[in-house]
C-alpha positions in Angstrom: -56.0 35.5 5.3 -58.3 31.9 5.3 -57.0 28.7 4.1 -58.4 27.5 0.7 -60.3 24.1 1.6 -60.2 21.4 -0.9 -62.7 18.5 -1.4 -61.7 15.1 -2.2 -63.7 12.7 -4.1 -63.6 9.2 -5.6 -64.6 8.2 -8.6 -64.9 4.5 -9.8 -66.5 2.6 -12.7 -65.8 -0.6 -14.8 -66.1 -0.8 -18.2 -66.7 -4.4 -20.3 -64.6 -5.1 -23.2 -66.1 -8.5 -23.3 -68.1 -11.0 -21.5 -64.2 -12.0 -20.5 -62.5 -8.7 -20.6 -63.0 -5.4 -18.3 -61.2 -2.4 -17.4 -62.0 -1.3 -13.7 -60.9 2.6 -13.2 -60.5 4.0 -9.9 -59.0 7.7 -9.3 -59.2 10.5 -6.3 -59.3 14.1 -7.1 -58.6 16.8 -5.2 -60.9 20.0 -6.8 -59.8 19.5 -10.6 -56.5 17.7 -10.2 -56.0 13.8 -9.9 -54.3 13.0 -6.7 -54.0 8.9 -7.2 -55.4 6.4 -9.8 -55.3 2.6 -11.1 -56.7 1.6 -14.0 -56.6 -2.4 -14.5 -57.2 -4.6 -16.9 -58.3 -8.2 -15.7 -59.5 -11.2 -18.4 -61.2 -13.8 -17.2 -58.9 -17.0 -18.4 -58.7 -20.6 -16.8 -62.3 -20.1 -14.8 -60.9 -16.8 -12.9 -60.7 -13.2 -13.7 -56.8 -12.7 -14.1 -55.0 -8.9 -13.8 -53.0 -8.4 -17.0 -52.0 -5.2 -16.3 -52.7 -1.9 -14.4 -51.4 2.0 -14.5 -51.5 3.2 -11.3 -49.6 5.8 -8.9 -48.9 3.4 -6.1 -45.3 4.4 -4.4 -45.9 8.0 -5.8 -45.4 7.7 -9.1 -47.5 6.8 -12.5 -46.3 3.8 -13.7 -47.8 0.4 -15.8 -47.5 -3.1 -13.9 -47.3 -5.9 -16.7 -48.6 -9.3 -15.2 -47.0 -12.6 -16.6 -48.6 -15.9 -15.9 -45.8 -17.6 -14.0 -46.6 -14.8 -11.3 -44.1 -12.1 -11.8 -44.7 -8.8 -12.9 -42.8 -5.9 -15.0 -42.8 -2.4 -14.1 -42.3 0.6 -16.3 -42.3 4.4 -15.9 -45.3 6.3 -17.6 -43.9 9.1 -19.6 -45.3 11.7 -17.9 -46.1 12.1 -14.0 -48.8 14.4 -14.6 -51.4 12.3 -13.0 -54.5 13.8 -15.3 -52.4 13.1 -18.4 -51.4 9.8 -17.4 -54.7 8.8 -16.1 -56.4 10.0 -19.7 -53.6 8.1 -21.4 -54.0 4.7 -19.2 -57.6 4.7 -19.9 -57.1 5.2 -24.0 -54.4 2.8 -24.0 -56.7 0.0 -22.6 -59.9 0.7 -24.6 -57.5 0.4 -28.0 -54.8 -1.8 -26.6 -56.5 -4.5 -24.5 -56.5 -6.9 -27.2 -53.3 -6.7 -27.5 -52.4 -7.0 -23.8 -54.6 -10.6 -23.6 -52.9 -11.9 -26.9 -49.2 -11.3 -25.4 -50.5 -13.1 -22.0 -52.0 -16.1 -23.5 -49.1 -16.3 -25.7 -46.9 -16.2 -22.5 -49.1 -18.9 -21.1 -48.8 -21.3 -23.9 -45.1 -21.4 -23.9 
């Protein structure tokens, strides 16, 4: 019986939320299934692009990394490990809440 050939492809795009805010999305698919992804929100602060939050599948699990101005990171597991659903949720979360993440980061910076 012949084995099924799967094709892997990478998709990548960037969405500008403002002149100082962007969301960068990268994901790999095999057939119709997402096998890995990264969705990162970056903000231009103090003359440089800074990572604010990143949803990804590093270490074999879907999670959210929250960056803090002091250089530390907080990691939170996502509620789903279905990568298709997690990718969709991450993109939607940053579409609707990027300003919240920026304000929280700026507030921490000023403390």
